[in-house]
N, C-alpha and C positions, 0 to 999 in steps of 0.2 A: 726323214732323209735330210741330211745337211749339205751334201755335195755330190756331184757326179763328175767323174774324171774319164776322159777318153784318151787312150794311148795307142799310138801306131808305132810298131817296131819293124825294122827291116829284117831280112833273112838271117843276119848275123846277131840279131837281138838288140841292136842299137835303137834307142828311142829317136824317131825322126820327127814326130809331131805329138804334142800333148797339150791338153787344155782341161781346166777344171772350172765348173760353174756351180755357184751356190744355188740352192733351191729354196723356194718359198712355197708353203702349203696354202692353198685356197680351198675353203669349204663352202660348197653351195648347199643350202638347206631348203627343204620343203616340208610340208606336214608329214609326208610319208617316207622320205628317205633322205640320206645325206650322201653327197658325192664329194670325194676328196681328189684334188688334182694337184700334181706337182709340176712346177715350171722353173726354168732357169732364170736367175736374176744376176746381172742385167741380161736383157734379151741378146742373144747371139754370143754369149760368153764362151760357149763351146764351139758352136758351128762356125763362128766367125774366125776361129783360130785353127780348126781342123779342115784341111783342104786336100783330099786325096788326089785331086787333079794336079797338084803341084809336085807330086812324087815322081821320081824317075821310074822307068820300067823295072819290074822285079816282083818278088814275093814279099808280102807284108802280113803282119798279124795285128788285129785291132782288138782292144780290150776295153770294155765299159765297166767301171766300178762305181757302185753307190756306197756312200758312207753315211751311217746313221749318227745322230747326235751323241750317242754313247761311245763312239769310236769304232764300232763294228763295221766291217767292210764286206760287201757282197759283189761278186762278179756276176753281172746280169747278162753280159753278152761277150763272147770270146770267139773270134772267127778269123780265118785266113783269107787273103784275096790276092789276086794277081793284077798288076797294072800294066 
């Protein structure tokens, strides 16, 4: 995974908040298994810029997209919420 983007749109489809964080892969190894973890770099790259509390009252849609090094994109979370 190369990057994660979080986008929040209002009811009219306008982007009201968006942030992208690069990811770094950490591999923890033991004799019996390997665990891969993905973290954002720098810390807070996404959560420091996305603040649902700053939104006005209304309907919103949040989309989380992961991009792989080869350019392929995957929507990993897509939901609507009311503030």
